[in-house]
N, C-alpha and C positions, 0 to 999 in steps of 0.2 A: 725660765726657758719658754719662748713663744710656741704655743700649741696650735697648728694650722687648722682651719675650719675644713669642713667637709667639701671636697672637690666636685665640680661639675663633671658631667660627662665629657663635654668639650675639652676641658682642662686635661684629663686623664687620657683622652684619645690623642692629643697632641704630643704627649710624651710617647705614647705606644707607636705613632705612626711614624716617629723618627727613625725606628729600627725595627720594623715588622718581624723579622725573623728571631729577634732576640725576645720580643714581647708576644709570642704567638698565643698564649693562654689569656694574656691581658687583652689583647684585641677581641678575642671570642668573648671574654666577660663584659664587653660594652653591650652585648645584646640584652633586650629588655629584660628577659626572664632571668638572666643573671644579675643585671645591674640593680634591679629592684630587691634583691636579696643581700646587697653588699654595701659597705661603707668604704669610701675611698678618700685618701689624703693626697695632695700633689703639690709639686713645685714645678717651676718650668721645665726640668729636665729629669724629674724622678716622680714615681707613683707607687703608693702602698695600699692595698685593698684587703679587706676582710669579708669573707664570702661564707654563707650558709646554705648548703645544697641538700636537696632531698637525698636520703639514703646515705648521707656521710654525717655521722654524729658529732664530729669536732669541727669547729670553725676552722676555715682555711685562710691562711695568710699568703698573700701574693706580694712578694718584694723582690721582683725580678729586676735584673739591670746588669750593668758592667761590674766587673770585680773591684771591690773596694772604692767604689765610687763616692767621693766626698758628700755630694748632695743626697744621695740615697741614703747614706749612712747617717747623715744628720737628720734626715726626715724620720728615719727609724727611731732615733733616740727622742725626737720630739713627740711621737705618738705612743711610746711605749706604755705610757701610764693608762691609754685608752684602749689598750688591746685586752682580751680576756685572759683568764688565768692559765689556759692552755689552748694552743693552736698549733697547726701544722701546715706545712706547704712548701712550695717553691721559692727559695730566697736566693739572692746573690751572695757570692762569697764576700764576707766581712759583716754581714748582718748579724751573725751570732756574737760577734765582738760589740757591735753597737748596743745590742740588747742584754748584755752580760750583766750590767748592774741590777736588771729586774728579772731576768729569766734564765733557767738553766736549759741546755739542750740535752734531751734525753734519748734523741734519735737523729742520726745524720747519715744520709746516703748521698754520696757524689754522684752527679749525673752529667750526662753529655746530651746536648741538643743537637737534633739533625734535621735538615730540610731536603725535600725532594727536589734534587737539582738535575737529575738525569732520568726522566721519566721513559726515555728510550730504552732503559734496561730492564723495564717491567715486561719481560718477555712471555708470552703465552696468556691463557685465560686464567690461570690460577684455579684454586679451589674453594669450596666453602658454600654451605647453605645459609641463607639470611636468618638471622634470629630477631625475634620481636618480643614484646612484652609477655606474650604466653610462655616464652622460654626463659623469662628472667629468674624465677626461682631456682631453675636448674643451673643456669649460668652463675648465679650468685653462689650457690653451692659449690660449684666446680672451682670457682677462683678461691673460696675460702678454704677448700681441701686441698689445693695443689700447692705443694712445697715451693716457696720462693715466688709465688705470684703476689703482685702488689695488691690486688684486690680492690683498688680504687674504682669503685662502680656504683652509680646512681641510676634511677629510672630515666632521668633526662637524657642520658648517655645512649640508652638503648632505643629511645623513642626517636633518635636521629634516622634510624633506619640503616645504620652503617655498622652493624655487628654480624659477623660471620662466624660459623661453627663447623667443626668436623666431628662426625660421629663414629662409634664403632659399631659392629653388628648388632649390638643390643639397643641402639639408639642412644647411648651414654655419650656426653660430650667428652672429646679427647684433646681437642685444641680449639682455640678462639682467637679471634682478632677483632678489635673495635676502635671506637674513638672515645677521647675524653672530651672533645668539643668538636662540633662541626657547624659553623654559622655562616650562611650563605650571605647574609646582609653585610658581613664584614670580611668575606672572602678568605676564611682561614679554617683549617681543619687539623686537628692533632690526634694521630693514632695512639692508642693505649690498649692496655689489657691484652697484648699479644703472648699467650699462654699455651704450652703444649704439656700434657700430663707427662711425667718422668718415664712412663712405661712406653711412650709412644714418640719420643725423641729421636732425632736422626733419620726420619723418614721424609723430611721435606715438607711437612705439614704447615710449619710456620711460614716457610717461603710461599707456598701455595696461597695461603690466606692472605697474607700481606701483598702479594701481587695482585690479587682480584680486588682487594679493598683499595690500595692505593691508586690502582688504574681508575677505579669508579670515583674516587674523591678528586683526582685531578682533573677530571672532566667538569667538575662543579666549582672546585675552589682554587683560586690562584695560588695560594700557599698551603702546602701540606707538610706538617713536621711530625716530629716524635721525639720523645726523651728516651734515654737508655742508661741503665747503671753504668758507671764508668768502668767497673771491673768485669762487665759481662762482655768479653771481647768477642765471643762467639756471635752473639746478637749484632754487635757493632760491624762485624764483617759481613754478616748477612745483609743488614741494611744498607751498607756500602755497595755490596753487588747488586742491590735492587735500586740504586741511583740515589741515595740518601747521602747528603754529605754534612761534615760538621760546618755550623755557620760561626760567623766571626767571634761572638761571645758565647761559646758553646759549653763552658764549664760553671755550673752552679751546684746548688745541693738542694735536697728534700730534708727539712728539719722539723723536728717537733719540740716546741719550746713550752716549759712549765714555769710559771711565775714562783720566784723564790719566796719562802715563807719569813 
């Protein structure tokens, strides 16, 4: 089997620019501070990357694309021996089958991708105070302690300046919303870590935070998107009411792979 060499940034960008809404994270990963922490492989129609980010202990695999795309699955098969013994990240449907001779899937979460298509539905100013690096320890602790929070957070995400929080009377965080990436040079932002403490749900905190955050992002970034767990119908209805819609290749998965012994 032919193993492809490392791809250039131009080769990877050509793949991602062919369908920006599908490859939101990938476009953001073209920025210098991500690119220099990554290894990429590419063909004319597919790309796979392996990234290492501050605050994220495990390598991140990015193998996004259209479901069961033959070129993407063939690329995954060709680079399987070069992947680390454990990694996790966003992958297209079918990647797990392509990697099955080498890896077991120990975690799998179906996701849906959405992009801001109707910014006119972001009504009102929203709520939330900006969070910075001084708030990082409390933010990290809040995500770690909150049931069903994904907790995918690194310092690079907070230093974008796009994290908002709502606090109770004691000053403790009870709801947050931020970004997984926001890259002006490439024109994309991806909202993430939208979390409300269970004791404070049903009060409109997430709606208010996302409204303010999405309005601010829309003024700067041509494409604003987010990912949502497929089974979280409440969140999907919320985002839909705020102008986010499913894009063409909207079904994919977050999976964790461990090499077979």
